[in-house]
MIGU-142333 format. One record per residue (C-alpha): x, y, z. Coordinates in steps of 0.02 Angstrom, whole numbers, plus 50000, padded with zeros to 5 digits. Layout:
N
XYZ/...
REM end
This chain:
202
566465506255980/565455516356087/563635518156076/562835534356173/561135529656232/559505536356325/558525523056388/556815522156305/557395532956162/557745526255979/559445521056043/559005503756070/558935498755888/560745499055868/561055495056049/559975477856001/560925476455827/562715476655912/562265461956036/561375454555865/563025455255786/564075451855927/565225467155895/566335474356034/565555489856106/565565500856260/564125509956312/563915527656379/562125534356448/561465550956401/560245561956508/559005569056412/558675583056526/560455588856561/561385582356398/562635575656514/563645558756482/563785546856622/565475552556638/565005571256665/565395575756490/564305588056385/563625576856243/563345590856125/565155590156098/564785571356013/563115576855930/562785596255915/560975592555912/560945582856081/560075567756001/560435549256040/561135538355970/562785541255926/563995528155886/565965533355920/567055523555787/568815516555851/569555528955767/568685543755845/567625549255720/565605548355767/564095542855657/562515549755693/560685545555637/559775527655676/559635520655507/561355525555448/562165517455610/561095501655579/561815500455398/563595503255459/563485489155603/562715477955484/563995480355352/565465475955502/564965455855491/564025454155327/564105437255349/562875439855482/561475441855339/560695458455420/561145468355290/560965464455115/562375465155007/562855480154901/561985482154735/560495470254772/558715475554776/558515468054958/559825481155007/558705494554940/557225486354998/558155487855183/558505507755144/556585508055116/556115499055270/557195510755371/556595526055283/554775521655324/554945518355510/556175534455529/554785545155429/553145537655447/553295532355627/554725537355732/554495557155669/552635556555710/552765548255868/554005558855924/552785574255902/551455563255980/552455559056144/553125578556163/552315586356317/551945603156216/551095596056081/549255602156079/547795587856096/547025591155938/548625587655850/548935571455948/547195563955880/547785569355692/549595559955733/548695546055813/547715543655646/549195546355546/550155531555653/548675521055656/548625520455447/550455517455455/550335501855564/548965494655485/549885497555318/551325487255416/549955473555461/549415471455280/551225470155201/552175459855336/550755447755382/550975434155509/552865429355481/553565442755398/554955455455460/555275474655436/556135472055251/555495456955199/555405439055239/557035438555349/557705447355504/558655462755464/559405479655563/557705487455526/556835476355654/557715481655783/557205500955738/555375495255691/555325485655883/555905501255972/554685512355897/553275500455892/553585500356094/553225518756097/551385514556059/550575510956235/551295528856291/550415537856147/548815527856179/548825516556049/548565496956068/549555485955966/548345473156001/547115480555860/548365473555740/548705453955803/550065449455683/551045467755729/550905462155920/551275443955882/552825451855789/553495463455916/553265448256047/554335437255939/555765449655934/555565453356117/556015434256143/557575436856054/559225435056176/559915450256100/558345461156135/558195454256304/560045457956347/559935475356268/558385479256372/559015472956552/560695483556513/559625500656500/558765495356640/560145494756733/560725511256829/562565506056857/
REM end
């Protein structure tokens, strides 16, 4: 498998998941400005909208969208327990958590961090994001995870999106349990390895 990524973007989530699951994969960096890959190819031939992530499978087919990629990866190694079994309530709760991160956090953060978003709109977006993080603080508590009491593929996604808070002038220490959650995830070897790999320029 090959993961197309841009440092600092949501592609970090499946990158972490790949390392958590210890699946074989290659990385291909994509320039957000030029939409060219590290090898000089036009990334839009892989992802027509030019968004990361994209996961190229061994047969050449391509899977897009962070949540879909995360569930696919978890299903490749069910014994790891990062995706619940088909037909269980826990699996639907995982989908609910992924949808929440995508629609209630990722999307408003994207507008908040866009350079052409008017300041008055940014204030509204900060308010929305603040209320959603407060909701997470209430539902997750001090030791919970994104989709319940155990770590799942939703957690790399939530970790990634929460990492944008500072760029949006939001302070996660406002919610001690959320700040502690992100610190807890940051200490995981797979997270450290993914961040280190994306920081390299080779």
